[in-house]
C-alpha positions in Angstrom: 209.8 5.8 241.7 208.4 7.7 238.7 205.7 10.1 239.7 202.3 10.3 238.1 200.2 13.3 238.8 196.4 13.5 238.6 194.3 16.7 238.6 190.6 17.2 239.3 188.3 20.2 239.8 185.2 19.8 241.6 181.9 21.7 243.1 180.8 25.0 241.5 183.0 27.1 239.5 185.3 29.9 240.7 187.7 32.2 238.8 190.7 30.1 239.8 190.2 26.6 238.3 191.6 27.1 234.7 194.5 29.2 236.1 195.4 26.7 238.9 195.3 23.7 236.3 197.8 25.7 234.0 200.1 26.6 236.8 200.2 22.9 238.1 201.0 21.6 234.6 203.5 24.2 234.0 205.3 23.7 237.4 205.6 19.9 237.0 206.8 20.3 233.6 209.5 22.6 234.8 210.5 20.3 237.5 210.5 17.3 235.3 209.2 17.0 231.9 208.9 13.2 232.3 206.3 13.3 235.2 203.2 12.0 233.6 200.1 14.3 234.2 196.4 13.2 233.8 193.2 15.2 234.5 190.1 13.4 235.6 186.9 14.7 233.7 184.4 16.1 235.7 185.9 15.8 239.1 185.4 12.6 241.4 182.9 11.5 238.8 185.8 11.0 236.2 187.7 9.2 238.8 185.1 6.6 239.5 184.5 6.1 235.9 188.3 6.1 234.8 187.4 8.9 232.4 190.6 11.3 232.1 192.7 13.3 229.8 196.2 12.7 229.2 198.2 16.0 229.4 200.4 15.8 226.2 203.3 17.9 225.0 201.1 20.5 223.3 199.4 21.1 226.4 202.4 21.4 228.5 204.0 23.9 226.0 200.7 26.1 226.1 199.8 25.6 229.7 199.8 29.4 230.2 196.8 29.7 227.9 194.6 28.3 230.5 195.2 31.4 233.0 193.2 33.6 230.5 190.0 31.7 230.8 187.3 31.1 233.5 185.6 27.8 234.0 187.3 24.6 234.2 188.5 22.8 230.8 188.4 19.5 232.5 184.8 19.9 233.9 183.2 19.7 237.4 180.7 17.7 239.2 179.2 17.5 242.8 180.1 13.9 243.8 180.6 12.9 247.5 182.4 9.7 247.9 180.6 8.9 251.2 177.1 9.4 249.8 176.7 5.8 248.5 173.2 6.0 247.8 173.5 9.0 245.5 176.5 7.4 243.7 174.5 4.1 243.0 171.5 6.0 241.8 173.8 8.0 239.4 175.2 4.8 238.2 178.8 6.0 239.4 179.3 2.8 241.5 177.3 -0.4 241.7 175.2 -1.6 244.6 177.4 -3.1 247.4 180.6 -1.3 246.3 182.5 1.3 248.7 183.0 4.2 246.7 186.2 5.1 248.4 187.6 1.7 247.5 186.6 2.1 243.8 188.2 5.7 243.7 191.4 4.3 245.6 191.6 1.3 243.2 191.1 3.4 240.2 194.0 5.7 241.2 196.2 2.6 241.7 195.1 1.2 238.2 195.8 4.6 236.6 199.2 4.6 238.1 198.6 7.9 240.0 201.1 8.6 242.9 199.9 12.3 243.5 196.3 13.7 243.4 195.5 17.5 243.5 192.0 18.3 244.2 190.9 21.9 243.4 187.6 22.9 245.1 185.8 24.2 247.9 185.1 22.7 251.4 182.9 19.8 250.0 185.6 18.9 247.6 188.4 19.1 250.1 186.5 17.2 252.8 185.8 14.5 250.3 189.4 14.5 249.5 189.9 14.2 253.3 187.7 11.1 253.4 189.7 9.7 250.5 193.2 10.7 251.8 192.3 9.0 255.2 191.2 5.7 253.4 194.4 5.8 251.3 196.5 6.0 254.4 194.6 3.7 256.7 194.6 1.0 253.8 198.2 1.8 252.9 197.8 2.8 249.3 200.8 5.1 249.6 199.3 8.0 247.6 199.5 11.9 248.3 196.6 13.9 248.1 197.1 17.7 248.0 194.1 20.1 247.7 193.8 23.8 246.7 191.0 25.8 248.3 188.4 27.2 245.7 185.3 29.0 246.8 183.8 32.4 245.9 182.3 32.6 249.2 185.8 32.6 250.9 184.4 30.4 253.6 186.9 27.5 254.2 188.1 27.1 257.7 191.0 28.0 258.6 192.0 29.5 255.2 192.4 33.3 255.1 191.7 33.7 251.4 190.1 31.2 249.1 191.4 31.2 245.5 189.1 33.1 243.0 187.1 34.9 245.6 188.4 38.3 245.0 188.0 38.0 241.3 184.4 37.0 241.9 183.9 40.1 243.8 185.2 42.2 241.1 183.1 40.6 238.4 180.1 41.0 240.7 180.9 44.8 241.1 181.0 45.0 237.2 177.9 43.3 236.8 176.3 45.7 239.1 177.4 48.7 237.2 175.1 47.6 234.4 172.1 46.3 236.6 172.1 49.5 238.7 171.6 51.8 235.7 168.0 50.1 235.6 167.2 52.1 238.7 165.3 54.9 236.8 163.9 52.5 234.0 160.7 53.5 235.7 159.4 55.2 238.9 159.7 53.7 242.4 162.2 51.0 241.2 163.5 48.3 243.8 166.7 46.8 242.5 168.0 43.7 244.2 171.4 42.4 243.3 171.4 38.7 244.6 174.9 37.4 245.1 176.4 33.9 245.9 176.9 33.0 249.5 175.0 30.1 251.1 176.1 30.6 254.5 178.7 33.2 254.3 178.3 36.9 253.4 181.9 37.6 252.5 181.4 37.8 248.8 178.2 40.0 249.0 180.1 42.4 251.3 183.2 42.4 249.1 181.2 42.9 245.9 179.3 45.9 247.6 182.7 47.3 248.6 184.2 47.2 245.1 181.0 48.6 243.7 181.1 51.4 245.9 184.8 52.0 244.9 183.7 52.5 241.5 180.7 54.7 242.4 183.1 57.0 244.3 185.8 57.0 241.5 183.7 58.2 238.6 182.3 61.7 237.9 178.4 62.3 238.2 176.0 65.0 236.8 173.0 65.1 239.3 171.7 68.2 237.4 170.6 66.0 234.7 169.5 63.1 236.9 172.9 61.2 236.9 172.9 61.0 240.5 175.5 59.1 242.7 173.0 58.8 245.4 170.9 56.9 243.3 173.6 54.6 242.0 174.8 54.0 245.4 174.1 50.8 247.5 171.3 51.4 250.0 171.5 48.1 251.8 173.7 45.0 252.3 172.3 41.9 253.7 174.4 38.9 254.7 173.3 35.5 256.5 175.4 36.5 259.5 173.7 39.7 260.3 170.2 40.2 261.8 167.6 41.9 259.4 164.8 43.7 260.9 162.5 43.9 257.9 160.0 46.5 259.3 162.8 48.8 260.3 164.7 48.5 257.1 161.5 49.0 255.1 160.9 52.3 256.8 164.6 53.4 256.1 164.5 52.2 252.5 161.1 53.9 251.8 162.7 57.1 252.7 165.4 56.5 250.5 163.0 55.7 247.6 160.9 58.7 248.4 164.1 60.9 248.0 165.7 59.3 245.1 163.0 57.3 243.2 164.6 54.0 243.9 166.3 51.7 246.4 169.3 49.3 245.6 169.9 46.1 247.8 173.0 43.8 247.6 171.7 40.5 248.9 173.4 37.4 249.8 171.6 34.4 248.6 171.8 32.9 252.0 170.4 35.8 253.8 167.0 34.9 255.2 166.9 31.3 254.1 166.3 30.0 257.5 163.0 32.0 257.4 162.0 30.9 254.0 162.8 27.2 254.8 160.8 27.3 258.1 157.9 28.8 256.1 158.1 26.0 253.5 158.3 23.4 256.3 155.2 24.8 258.2 153.3 24.4 254.8 154.6 20.9 254.7 156.3 21.6 251.4 159.4 19.6 250.4 162.8 21.6 250.7 164.8 20.9 247.7 168.3 19.8 248.6 171.5 18.5 246.7 173.7 15.4 247.3 175.4 17.2 250.1 172.3 18.1 251.9 172.5 21.7 251.1 169.2 23.6 250.4 168.9 24.3 246.6 168.9 28.1 246.6 167.9 28.4 242.9 164.7 26.5 243.7 163.6 28.6 246.7 164.7 32.0 245.2 165.6 34.2 248.1 165.8 37.2 246.0 162.3 37.0 244.8 161.2 36.3 248.5 162.8 39.7 249.6 161.3 41.3 246.6 157.9 40.3 247.6 158.3 41.4 251.3 159.7 44.8 250.5 157.5 45.6 247.3 154.4 46.6 249.3 156.2 48.1 252.3 158.1 50.4 249.9 155.2 51.0 247.5 157.6 49.9 244.7 156.2 50.2 241.2 158.9 47.7 239.8 160.9 45.1 241.4 164.0 44.0 239.5 165.9 41.0 240.8 169.3 40.2 239.2 171.7 37.4 240.0 175.4 37.9 239.2 176.4 34.4 240.5 177.3 32.6 237.2 178.9 35.7 235.7 180.9 36.4 238.8 182.0 32.8 239.4 183.0 32.0 235.7 185.6 34.6 234.7 189.2 34.4 234.4 191.5 35.3 237.4 192.2 38.8 238.0 195.8 40.1 238.8 195.2 39.6 242.6 194.2 35.9 242.2 196.8 35.3 239.5 199.7 36.0 242.0 197.9 34.2 244.8 197.2 31.0 242.8 200.7 31.1 241.5 202.0 30.9 245.2 199.6 28.4 246.2 200.6 26.1 243.1 204.3 26.5 243.9 203.8 25.2 247.5 201.3 22.5 246.3 204.0 21.0 244.0 206.7 21.2 246.5 204.8 19.5 249.2 203.3 17.0 246.8 206.7 16.0 245.7 207.6 15.6 249.3 204.6 13.4 249.9 202.9 15.7 252.4 199.1 15.4 252.1 196.9 18.3 253.1 195.3 21.4 251.8 197.5 24.6 250.8 196.3 27.8 252.4 197.0 30.8 254.5 196.4 29.3 258.1 194.4 31.8 260.1 195.1 30.0 263.3 198.8 30.3 262.7 199.4 33.8 261.7 198.3 33.5 258.3 201.3 31.4 257.3 201.1 29.9 253.8 201.4 26.3 254.5 200.1 22.7 254.0 196.9 22.4 256.5 195.9 18.9 257.7 192.8 17.6 256.1 191.2 17.2 259.5 191.3 20.9 260.2 189.4 21.6 257.0 185.9 22.6 257.4 183.1 24.6 255.5 180.9 27.3 256.6 183.4 29.9 257.9 181.1 32.9 258.9 181.8 36.3 257.7 182.8 38.6 260.5 180.2 41.4 260.5 182.3 43.4 263.0 185.1 44.0 260.6 186.0 47.7 260.7 185.7 48.1 256.9 182.2 46.5 256.7 180.9 48.5 259.7 182.2 51.7 258.2 180.6 50.9 254.9 177.3 50.2 256.4 177.6 53.6 258.3 178.2 55.4 255.0 175.1 54.0 253.4 173.0 54.9 256.5 172.4 51.2 257.4 172.5 50.5 261.3 175.4 48.8 262.6 175.3 45.1 262.3 174.1 42.6 264.9 175.5 39.2 264.5 172.8 36.5 264.4 174.9 34.3 266.5 174.7 36.9 269.4 170.9 36.9 269.1 170.7 33.3 269.2 172.9 33.1 272.3 170.8 35.7 274.0 
């Protein structure tokens, strides 16, 4: 049987999508140039609509060009195949249709034998739903996922593709934003970083930024002060934030240096914000997956309002690195990681083994194909990791207390 491969990317961007597409096209071409490859446009949306790009000889010859770019050349969307109501509303299926059957039948109609999904936990749990439907109804298709998320929050995968690059771009973004700390007097700078439930990206971005701070030469005699440019607080969803105590600590920093710099995960404090909205009987905006739409409730602005008065800040600057950090080309670390993941993805797909490629944390970080039913989102960042505790100590922030411990007590 001649194999025919379909690719799709879904969910939000991460600095790995274009690179992964390029690697998969190159690897299949090297294995057998006669293997047909198509790419569904805009993720599962394109699959439901039968909208795809045929990978021709020119693309095959130039597939490595894709590793130089961020984003996804074939486009993304947020589509959940089990959310029938949303799909009907969007015109992607007709009333009475089962979206999983529509997708499965489309794959058969298009002659696909192998499907590669490149996305985060939502993409791969949707792939799991599809793979289960295909198996139960004996469609005979293989589905192999690749884990993409800048949050690095997919269970049980050690390192998601693109996350390290996103942290590096976030740190570069901060180098410019933090120069605003003396654009006035008593300036509060809040660098809001992606991370709905997981603080890994915020912590990793702060770590990379501080590596830069420590590596360059400063001239405090003229006001070019390392202390003023440094990170003064790192807030993640998994750690308890004592606003009053932190306000006292940050006020002392602002009194001394004229500014305070916060690295804030967009998910930190969201539970408090949502509870406040619900008490006021306001509608909490959510997406098709039921996630709170963070861009609508604006956590950075909320923290800015809380701290502004307590610190006597004269200027509050909230800057979000999310789209900048998630849309760049892969760095050297991720180029190597993506290459290894894609090599195994092609090998397992041709053996007709379905699952998600990843370093399995529950099995000694072995790079393997992980069964779809073991994949889940919402992996928490471990705030007790030595490097994170050490970093907080260096910036004078109290040792973290995990929120789950407080809830348990």
